[in-house]
N, C-alpha and C positions, 0 to 999 in steps of 0.2 A: 286550654281546650286541646283535646286529642286530635291528631291528624285524622282527617276523614278516611274511612275505609272505602275501598272500591268494591264493585260487584265481584270482580275477580278475587279479591281477598276473601269475601264471603264464600265463594264457590270452593276455595281451597280447604275450608273447614268442613269435614264430613260428619254431620250430626245425624244419627240414626236412632230409631226407636227399637227397643228390645224388651223382652219379658224376663223379669228376675226369676230364675229357676232354683236358686239357692241363696241363702243369706245367713251369715254367721257373725257373732260378735267378734270384735278384734281388740281385745283388751291390751294387747302388747303395743298398739299404736301409741305414739306420743300424745295425740289428741283422740278422744273417744271416737271410734269408727266402727263401721260394719263392712265386712267383706261380702261382696256381691258377685254372683255368677249370672251373667245376663246373656240370654239367647237372642242373637240378632238374625236368626234365620239361616237358610242354607248357604248363602254367599259368605257370611262372616262367621257363623257358628257361635259358640259360647265364649264370651270374653270375661275377664275378671276386672273388678274395680274395688278400690277401697274408698269409702265415702263417709264423711262426717255427718251422719244422719241421726245420731242417737237422741237428739232432743225431741223429735217428733215421731220417730219410727222405731219399732222393735223388729228384729230380723224376721220373725214369723209373719208379720203383716206385709212384708215386702214381697214375699214369694207370690208369684202370679201377677204382680203389678207391672204395668208397662212404664218404662222410663226412657228419657232421652240422654244420649251420651255422644261425646266426640270420639270417633273411632280411629282417627288417623293421626293422633299425637303419638310420639314415641312412648313406649312403656316406661313406667317409673317404679323403682323399688321402694316400697313403703315397709320398712322393717324387713321381715322375712317374707313379705307378700309382694308379688309382682302385679301392679295395677296396669292393665292393658288399655283401658278406656277411661275417659273423664266423664263421670256421671254428673249431669247438670242439675243445678238447683239455684234458688233465689233466697236471699235472706228475709226472714220475717222481721217484725218490728224490733225484736231483740237480737237479731243477727243469726239466729239458728236456721239451718238449711231446710227449705221446703222444696221437694222434688219438682222438676219440670217434666211434664208428661202430657200426652194427648188427652183431650177431654172426651174422646170416643175411642173404642178399640180400633187399631189399625194393624195391618200385617207386619210381622217382625222384619226388621231390616229396612223399613221405609226411611227414605232420606228427607230431611228437612229442606224445604225450598221456599 
């Protein structure tokens, strides 16, 4: 069993909602991925993310969609692309990523609580 997390642990992870403003295929990635540019509103602006979403999503259907992401992890270099946020998803029955997102439109930059 994992060590129990505390409420303070949860508060350290900054999960925000943003709107995908651009999405491009990323064929150079080791695993099929899509490059995302996500607008988190005035406070955080647009951040980049590389996400393995190709089983269920094409880049053109992601533009305009709200997604949830961890915005306070250190950036990671994914090949030649700098991923600044961790876009969140859950595995479907076959292990492919399904995005985590609000079920109603919310203002960009809203923090999960």
